[in-house]
C-alpha positions as CSV (number, residue, x, y, z in Angstrom):
1,X,0.0,0.0,0.0
2,X,3.0,2.3,0.5
3,X,5.2,3.9,-2.1
4,X,8.3,4.3,0.0
5,X,10.6,7.0,-1.2
6,X,14.4,7.3,-1.1
7,X,16.4,10.2,0.3
8,X,14.8,13.6,0.6
9,X,12.0,13.1,-2.0
10,X,8.6,14.2,-1.1
11,X,6.6,11.7,1.0
12,X,2.9,11.5,1.5
13,X,2.3,11.5,5.2
14,X,-0.9,10.9,7.1
15,X,-1.1,13.0,10.3
16,X,-3.7,11.8,12.8
17,X,-4.3,14.1,15.8
18,X,-7.4,15.6,17.4
19,X,-5.7,18.9,18.2
20,X,-6.1,21.4,15.4
21,X,-3.1,23.4,16.4
22,X,-0.9,20.3,16.4
23,X,-2.2,19.2,13.0
24,X,-1.6,22.7,11.5
25,X,1.9,22.9,13.0
26,X,2.9,19.5,11.8
27,X,1.5,20.2,8.3
28,X,3.7,23.4,8.2
29,X,6.8,21.6,9.4
30,X,6.3,18.8,6.8
31,X,5.5,21.3,4.0
32,X,8.7,23.2,4.8
33,X,10.6,19.9,4.0
34,X,8.6,19.3,0.8
35,X,6.2,16.6,2.1
36,X,2.6,16.3,1.3
37,X,0.3,15.8,4.3
38,X,-3.2,14.5,4.7
39,X,-4.8,15.4,8.0
40,X,-7.2,13.3,10.1
41,X,-9.0,14.4,13.3
42,X,-9.1,11.1,15.1
43,X,-8.4,7.4,14.6
44,X,-11.6,6.7,12.7
45,X,-10.9,9.5,10.3
46,X,-7.3,8.3,10.0
47,X,-8.3,4.8,9.0
48,X,-10.8,6.1,6.5
49,X,-8.0,8.2,4.9
50,X,-5.6,5.2,5.0
51,X,-8.1,3.1,3.1
52,X,-8.6,5.9,0.4
53,X,-5.0,6.4,-0.7
54,X,-1.5,5.2,-0.2
55,X,0.9,6.8,2.3
56,X,4.6,6.7,2.9
57,X,4.4,7.3,6.6
58,X,1.8,7.7,9.4
59,X,2.2,10.1,12.3
60,X,-0.4,9.3,15.0
61,X,-1.3,10.8,18.3
62,X,-1.8,8.4,21.2
63,X,-4.8,10.0,23.0
64,X,-7.8,11.0,20.8
65,X,-11.6,10.6,21.1
66,X,-13.6,8.0,19.2
67,X,-10.6,5.8,18.4
68,X,-7.4,6.1,20.3
69,X,-4.0,6.1,18.8
70,X,-2.9,2.7,20.3
71,X,-5.9,1.0,18.6
72,X,-5.3,3.0,15.4
73,X,-1.6,2.0,15.3
74,X,-2.5,-1.6,15.8
75,X,-5.1,-1.6,13.0
76,X,-2.9,0.3,10.5
77,X,-0.1,-2.2,11.3
78,X,-2.4,-5.1,10.5
79,X,-3.3,-3.5,7.2
80,X,0.2,-2.7,6.2
81,X,3.2,-4.5,7.7
82,X,5.8,-2.2,6.1
83,X,4.5,1.3,6.5
84,X,6.5,3.4,9.1
85,X,4.3,4.7,11.9
86,X,5.4,7.3,14.4
87,X,3.4,7.6,17.6
88,X,3.4,10.9,19.5
89,X,2.0,12.0,22.8
90,X,2.4,14.9,25.2
91,X,2.1,15.2,29.0
92,X,-0.3,12.5,30.0
93,X,0.7,11.2,33.4
94,X,3.5,10.5,35.6
95,X,4.7,12.9,38.4
96,X,3.9,16.5,37.8
97,X,2.2,15.8,34.4
98,X,5.4,14.7,32.7
99,X,5.4,12.4,29.7
100,X,4.6,8.9,30.7
101,X,6.9,6.7,28.6
102,X,4.7,3.6,29.1
103,X,2.2,4.8,26.5
104,X,4.9,5.3,23.9
105,X,6.4,1.9,24.8
106,X,2.9,0.3,24.5
107,X,2.5,2.0,21.1
108,X,5.8,0.4,19.9
109,X,4.6,-3.0,21.1
110,X,1.4,-2.5,19.0
111,X,3.3,-1.6,15.9
112,X,4.8,1.9,15.9
113,X,8.1,2.1,14.2
114,X,9.3,5.0,16.4
115,X,7.8,7.3,19.0
116,X,8.2,11.0,19.9
117,X,7.1,13.1,22.8
118,X,5.3,16.4,22.5
119,X,6.4,19.1,22.4
120,X,9.1,18.4,19.8
121,X,11.4,20.5,17.8
122,X,10.7,20.7,14.0
123,X,14.3,19.5,13.3
124,X,13.7,16.5,15.6
125,X,10.5,15.5,13.9
126,X,11.9,15.8,10.4
127,X,15.0,13.8,11.4
128,X,12.8,11.0,12.8
129,X,10.6,11.0,9.7
130,X,13.6,10.7,7.5
131,X,15.0,7.9,9.6
132,X,11.8,6.0,9.3
133,X,11.5,6.5,5.5
134,X,15.2,5.4,5.1
135,X,14.5,2.3,7.3
136,X,11.4,1.4,5.2
137,X,13.5,1.8,2.0
138,X,16.2,-0.5,3.3
139,X,13.6,-3.1,4.4
140,X,11.9,-3.0,1.1
141,X,15.2,-3.4,-0.8
142,X,15.1,0.0,-2.5
């Protein structure tokens, strides 16, 4: 289902997050690096988009209404074994509202290729995306 790309070529990336500000920010970051983005407001919308067109990578929030990210990651992984998936989450627990790494670890167990905590720096996100695209290229033999 994916058309993995080599190097710095444009990738089509599905961004699934219920926060409009995060979706817009991520879209701007990805556009600055030449990537095409499709936005989804929750896991249900993300899965609909995933069925409609091929993607090179999925960026998915962990906590969303209707269909949470953990379930969404698991379902996308079942649909496409090779697509890179990056799970992201912000302050959701732990002492003082700090990032709870257990949710990111659980996301990896369910199929996420990599994880990232929010907030993140644009450079950090772009480097992680490139790492995942490069890994997918190597695994597909391109």
